[in-house]
C-alpha positions in Angstrom: 254.5 232.2 -19.2 255.5 235.0 -21.7 259.1 234.4 -20.6 258.8 230.7 -21.6 257.4 231.9 -25.0 260.3 234.4 -25.5 262.8 231.6 -24.7 261.2 229.4 -27.3 261.3 232.2 -29.8 264.9 232.6 -29.1 265.6 229.0 -29.6 263.7 228.9 -32.9 265.6 232.0 -34.0 268.9 230.1 -33.5 267.7 227.2 -36.0 268.6 227.3 -39.7 265.8 228.7 -41.8 264.6 225.3 -43.2 264.3 224.1 -39.6 262.4 227.2 -38.6 259.9 226.5 -41.3 259.5 223.0 -40.0 258.9 224.3 -36.6 256.3 226.7 -38.0 254.4 224.1 -39.9 254.4 221.7 -36.9 253.0 224.5 -34.7 250.2 225.3 -37.3 249.4 221.6 -37.4 249.2 221.3 -33.7 246.9 224.4 -33.5 244.8 223.1 -36.3 244.3 219.7 -34.6 243.8 221.2 -31.3 241.0 223.5 -32.6 239.3 220.6 -34.5 238.4 218.4 -31.5 234.7 218.4 -31.2 233.3 220.0 -28.0 230.6 217.4 -27.3 230.0 214.5 -24.9 230.9 211.0 -25.9 228.0 208.9 -26.9 227.8 205.6 -25.2 224.7 204.2 -26.9 226.7 201.1 -27.8 227.1 200.1 -24.1 225.8 196.6 -23.5 225.5 195.7 -27.2 227.6 192.6 -26.7 226.1 191.4 -23.5 224.6 188.2 -25.4 228.1 187.2 -25.9 229.3 187.4 -22.3 229.0 183.8 -21.4 230.5 182.6 -24.7 233.7 184.7 -24.7 235.9 186.0 -22.1 238.4 188.7 -22.5 241.4 186.4 -21.7 240.1 183.9 -24.3 240.0 186.6 -27.0 243.3 188.1 -25.9 244.9 184.7 -26.5 243.1 184.1 -29.7 244.2 187.3 -31.3 247.7 188.0 -29.6 250.6 188.2 -32.1 
């Protein structure tokens, strides 16, 4: 895997300075967003909340009503 990283570094070094800066900013943003993801389980306390409407609406009817 380190050989892949070196080839990426080599590619980045071949870019003009302003493009290298864009790559650096992109990677920093990618790292930030990757680290910001919460490490918790998905809450599903909403499940079944619309069961009263099951007989009134179908997914196909709603799809047709709101399709562009």
